[in-house]
N, C-alpha and C positions, 0 to 999 in steps of 0.2 A: 504494500500500500504506500501511497505517497501522502505526506503530511506537510502542512504549512503551520508553523507555530506562531501565534499572534504575539505582538510586541510586549504585552504585559507579562508574559510568561518567560521563564529563564531560557537562555540560549541552550543550556545543557539538556533541555528536554528533547531537542532535536538529536543530540548525541544518544540519549536514552533510547529513543525510537530506532535510530540507526543501528544501535547495538543489538536490536531485536530483528534486524534484517529489513527494515523499512527505509524508504527514501524520505528524508525529513530535512526541512530547511526552516530556519527562523526568519521571521519577517524582516529583521534588520539585514540579514545576509541576502535577502531577496530585493534589497533596495527600497523597503517599505517602512523605514523608520519614520515615525510620526505621520504615517499615511492615514487618510480618511478610511472609514469602514468600507465604503464602496470600492476603494482602490484595493484594499486587502481582499474583499470578496471577488472582485474582477480578476485579480491575479490567481487566487485559488482556483477559480473556474477555468481560467486560461491554461493552467498547467495541470489540471485534473487532480488537485490536492484536496485532501480532507483538512478542514480548518480546525485547529485545536485552540480554544479561546476561553477566557473567563467573561467575555463581553456578552451580556444578555441580549444586546441588539441583534446579534447574529442568530440567536435562537428563534426570534420572531419573524425573521425574513427568509428562512431557508426554503420553504415550500414553493414560493413563487420564483425563486432565483436558481433553483437546481443545485444549491450548495449542500454539501455534507459537513456537519459540524459535530465535533466532540466538545461539549460545553462543560467546563469545570466549574462546579458550584461549591467551591471550597472557602469562599471568603478570603480573608487575609491569612494565608498559610505560608509557613516557611518552605523553602525548597525541599528540605528533608521530608516534610509532611506531604508535599506534592508528589515526590517520587514514591513515597510509601503508598500513597493512594493509588498511583498508577500501577505499582507492583501488585497490589491487592485486586484491582479492578481490571487489569489488562485482558484477561481471558474473556470477560464479559464484554468489554469494549470491542475486541476483535470479532467476537461472535455476532454482536449487533451490527457491526459494519459489514460483515460478510453476508448477513441476511438482507442487506440493503436499506437499513434504517438511515434516514437522513439527519436525525438528531439523536445523539447519544449523550445523556446526562450523566455526569460523574459527580458523586457527592462524597 
């Protein structure tokens, strides 16, 4: 799978996904530092990436836009908490994406 990590998440999350065999790029590395939501969305769609974000705006716009989103609903979490959550939920996330779900919520 191919992922685009939104700017408010750590760059290391792209490395975490890459270590599990996925193509992952952080928004900053894609030239999207301080980009508008529509620019991030358009880039994800253009490159066929699943957007990983904490931004609730993306969760409400996916159906009409064709975007697939992994929406992290963790509030202010440390990077360690974020990675622990991903470790715990990764099997469910992969399964939901493989089934074609366009919005996967992670709590």
